[in-house]
Biotite code that builds the C-alpha atoms (Angstrom):
import biotite.structure as struc

atoms = struc.array([
    struc.Atom([-38.347, 6.195, 48.155], chain_id="A", res_id=1, res_name="UNK", atom_name="CA", element="C"),
    struc.Atom([-34.962, 4.331, 47.835], chain_id="A", res_id=2, res_name="UNK", atom_name="CA", element="C"),
    struc.Atom([-32.975, 4.006, 45.519], chain_id="A", res_id=3, res_name="UNK", atom_name="CA", element="C"),
    struc.Atom([-30.979, 0.324, 44.362], chain_id="A", res_id=4, res_name="UNK", atom_name="CA", element="C"),
    struc.Atom([-28.066, -0.816, 42.842], chain_id="A", res_id=5, res_name="UNK", atom_name="CA", element="C"),
    struc.Atom([-28.762, -3.371, 41.377], chain_id="A", res_id=6, res_name="UNK", atom_name="CA", element="C"),
    struc.Atom([-25.706, -3.818, 39.957], chain_id="A", res_id=7, res_name="UNK", atom_name="CA", element="C"),
    struc.Atom([-22.495, -5.284, 42.973], chain_id="A", res_id=8, res_name="UNK", atom_name="CA", element="C"),
    struc.Atom([-19.495, -4.559, 42.181], chain_id="A", res_id=9, res_name="UNK", atom_name="CA", element="C"),
    struc.Atom([-17.246, -7.071, 41.982], chain_id="A", res_id=10, res_name="UNK", atom_name="CA", element="C"),
    struc.Atom([-19.404, -10.087, 40.915], chain_id="A", res_id=11, res_name="UNK", atom_name="CA", element="C"),
    struc.Atom([-17.823, -12.811, 41.687], chain_id="A", res_id=12, res_name="UNK", atom_name="CA", element="C"),
    struc.Atom([-14.874, -11.916, 40.064], chain_id="A", res_id=13, res_name="UNK", atom_name="CA", element="C"),
    struc.Atom([-14.451, -11.317, 36.574], chain_id="A", res_id=14, res_name="UNK", atom_name="CA", element="C"),
    struc.Atom([-15.661, -8.037, 36.092], chain_id="A", res_id=15, res_name="UNK", atom_name="CA", element="C"),
    struc.Atom([-13.166, -5.961, 36.073], chain_id="A", res_id=16, res_name="UNK", atom_name="CA", element="C"),
    struc.Atom([-12.680, -2.534, 35.937], chain_id="A", res_id=17, res_name="UNK", atom_name="CA", element="C"),
    struc.Atom([-10.776, -0.392, 33.422], chain_id="A", res_id=18, res_name="UNK", atom_name="CA", element="C"),
    struc.Atom([-8.360, 3.213, 34.264], chain_id="A", res_id=19, res_name="UNK", atom_name="CA", element="C"),
    struc.Atom([-11.557, 4.231, 32.617], chain_id="A", res_id=20, res_name="UNK", atom_name="CA", element="C"),
    struc.Atom([-14.107, 3.107, 34.953], chain_id="A", res_id=21, res_name="UNK", atom_name="CA", element="C"),
    struc.Atom([-15.692, 0.499, 32.093], chain_id="A", res_id=22, res_name="UNK", atom_name="CA", element="C"),
    struc.Atom([-16.764, -2.969, 33.137], chain_id="A", res_id=23, res_name="UNK", atom_name="CA", element="C"),
    struc.Atom([-14.801, -5.080, 31.081], chain_id="A", res_id=24, res_name="UNK", atom_name="CA", element="C"),
    struc.Atom([-14.092, -9.491, 31.627], chain_id="A", res_id=25, res_name="UNK", atom_name="CA", element="C"),
    struc.Atom([-9.888, -10.392, 31.778], chain_id="A", res_id=26, res_name="UNK", atom_name="CA", element="C"),
    struc.Atom([-10.066, -13.967, 28.628], chain_id="A", res_id=27, res_name="UNK", atom_name="CA", element="C"),
    struc.Atom([-6.087, -14.528, 30.339], chain_id="A", res_id=28, res_name="UNK", atom_name="CA", element="C"),
    struc.Atom([-7.201, -14.964, 33.499], chain_id="A", res_id=29, res_name="UNK", atom_name="CA", element="C"),
    struc.Atom([-8.972, -18.565, 32.581], chain_id="A", res_id=30, res_name="UNK", atom_name="CA", element="C"),
    struc.Atom([-9.090, -19.857, 35.940], chain_id="A", res_id=31, res_name="UNK", atom_name="CA", element="C"),
    struc.Atom([-12.349, -17.451, 36.318], chain_id="A", res_id=32, res_name="UNK", atom_name="CA", element="C"),
    struc.Atom([-13.456, -18.141, 33.611], chain_id="A", res_id=33, res_name="UNK", atom_name="CA", element="C"),
    struc.Atom([-13.169, -21.676, 33.805], chain_id="A", res_id=34, res_name="UNK", atom_name="CA", element="C"),
    struc.Atom([-15.740, -21.216, 37.099], chain_id="A", res_id=35, res_name="UNK", atom_name="CA", element="C"),
    struc.Atom([-18.407, -19.908, 34.043], chain_id="A", res_id=36, res_name="UNK", atom_name="CA", element="C"),
    struc.Atom([-17.963, -22.722, 32.066], chain_id="A", res_id=37, res_name="UNK", atom_name="CA", element="C"),
    struc.Atom([-19.643, -26.698, 32.468], chain_id="A", res_id=38, res_name="UNK", atom_name="CA", element="C"),
    struc.Atom([-16.672, -29.630, 32.665], chain_id="A", res_id=39, res_name="UNK", atom_name="CA", element="C"),
    struc.Atom([-17.620, -29.840, 28.972], chain_id="A", res_id=40, res_name="UNK", atom_name="CA", element="C"),
    struc.Atom([-17.168, -27.091, 27.799], chain_id="A", res_id=41, res_name="UNK", atom_name="CA", element="C"),
    struc.Atom([-20.380, -25.345, 27.878], chain_id="A", res_id=42, res_name="UNK", atom_name="CA", element="C"),
    struc.Atom([-20.696, -21.032, 28.595], chain_id="A", res_id=43, res_name="UNK", atom_name="CA", element="C"),
    struc.Atom([-23.337, -21.175, 31.817], chain_id="A", res_id=44, res_name="UNK", atom_name="CA", element="C"),
    struc.Atom([-26.800, -19.584, 30.996], chain_id="A", res_id=45, res_name="UNK", atom_name="CA", element="C"),
    struc.Atom([-27.164, -15.846, 32.263], chain_id="A", res_id=46, res_name="UNK", atom_name="CA", element="C"),
    struc.Atom([-29.896, -16.974, 33.828], chain_id="A", res_id=47, res_name="UNK", atom_name="CA", element="C"),
    struc.Atom([-27.406, -19.966, 35.779], chain_id="A", res_id=48, res_name="UNK", atom_name="CA", element="C"),
    struc.Atom([-25.031, -17.250, 35.954], chain_id="A", res_id=49, res_name="UNK", atom_name="CA", element="C"),
    struc.Atom([-26.783, -14.445, 37.544], chain_id="A", res_id=50, res_name="UNK", atom_name="CA", element="C"),
    struc.Atom([-25.912, -11.901, 34.737], chain_id="A", res_id=51, res_name="UNK", atom_name="CA", element="C"),
    struc.Atom([-27.322, -8.443, 32.948], chain_id="A", res_id=52, res_name="UNK", atom_name="CA", element="C"),
    struc.Atom([-26.916, -9.747, 28.895], chain_id="A", res_id=53, res_name="UNK", atom_name="CA", element="C"),
    struc.Atom([-24.966, -6.657, 28.554], chain_id="A", res_id=54, res_name="UNK", atom_name="CA", element="C"),
    struc.Atom([-22.574, -9.089, 31.185], chain_id="A", res_id=55, res_name="UNK", atom_name="CA", element="C"),
    struc.Atom([-22.494, -11.942, 29.262], chain_id="A", res_id=56, res_name="UNK", atom_name="CA", element="C"),
    struc.Atom([-22.121, -10.969, 25.955], chain_id="A", res_id=57, res_name="UNK", atom_name="CA", element="C"),
    struc.Atom([-18.855, -9.582, 27.509], chain_id="A", res_id=58, res_name="UNK", atom_name="CA", element="C"),
    struc.Atom([-17.865, -13.647, 29.516], chain_id="A", res_id=59, res_name="UNK", atom_name="CA", element="C"),
    struc.Atom([-18.742, -14.924, 25.988], chain_id="A", res_id=60, res_name="UNK", atom_name="CA", element="C"),
    struc.Atom([-16.123, -13.294, 23.738], chain_id="A", res_id=61, res_name="UNK", atom_name="CA", element="C"),
    struc.Atom([-13.354, -13.637, 26.821], chain_id="A", res_id=62, res_name="UNK", atom_name="CA", element="C"),
    struc.Atom([-14.166, -18.030, 27.338], chain_id="A", res_id=63, res_name="UNK", atom_name="CA", element="C"),
    struc.Atom([-14.034, -17.531, 23.327], chain_id="A", res_id=64, res_name="UNK", atom_name="CA", element="C"),
    struc.Atom([-11.294, -15.418, 23.502], chain_id="A", res_id=65, res_name="UNK", atom_name="CA", element="C"),
    struc.Atom([-9.372, -17.245, 25.831], chain_id="A", res_id=66, res_name="UNK", atom_name="CA", element="C"),
    struc.Atom([-10.215, -20.830, 23.593], chain_id="A", res_id=67, res_name="UNK", atom_name="CA", element="C"),
    struc.Atom([-8.490, -19.000, 20.807], chain_id="A", res_id=68, res_name="UNK", atom_name="CA", element="C"),
    struc.Atom([-5.167, -18.492, 23.056], chain_id="A", res_id=69, res_name="UNK", atom_name="CA", element="C"),
    struc.Atom([-5.691, -21.781, 23.854], chain_id="A", res_id=70, res_name="UNK", atom_name="CA", element="C"),
    struc.Atom([-5.828, -20.516, 27.985], chain_id="A", res_id=71, res_name="UNK", atom_name="CA", element="C"),
    struc.Atom([-8.972, -23.060, 28.279], chain_id="A", res_id=72, res_name="UNK", atom_name="CA", element="C"),
    struc.Atom([-10.221, -26.244, 26.164], chain_id="A", res_id=73, res_name="UNK", atom_name="CA", element="C"),
    struc.Atom([-13.176, -26.161, 23.212], chain_id="A", res_id=74, res_name="UNK", atom_name="CA", element="C"),
    struc.Atom([-14.111, -29.131, 24.767], chain_id="A", res_id=75, res_name="UNK", atom_name="CA", element="C"),
    struc.Atom([-13.195, -30.737, 27.293], chain_id="A", res_id=76, res_name="UNK", atom_name="CA", element="C"),
    struc.Atom([-10.945, -33.787, 27.104], chain_id="A", res_id=77, res_name="UNK", atom_name="CA", element="C"),
    struc.Atom([-13.154, -37.099, 28.894], chain_id="A", res_id=78, res_name="UNK", atom_name="CA", element="C"),
    struc.Atom([-15.528, -37.882, 26.022], chain_id="A", res_id=79, res_name="UNK", atom_name="CA", element="C"),
])
């Protein structure tokens, strides 16, 4: 029986690999992270993004770091 690779390589461009081969999400790539959020600033769910729990935690951590560094807004400016 053939084995299938469950995680496609470089899923949508936000997952990167470091020199040791480990996956990470770059918090400085604000444009890529903005696509993972709603227009109001909420983080999309795992089901909507189609990622694993580990990848979702990495995405959330990267978005929170980008918010802290003022690369992304906490909320939308149009209320």
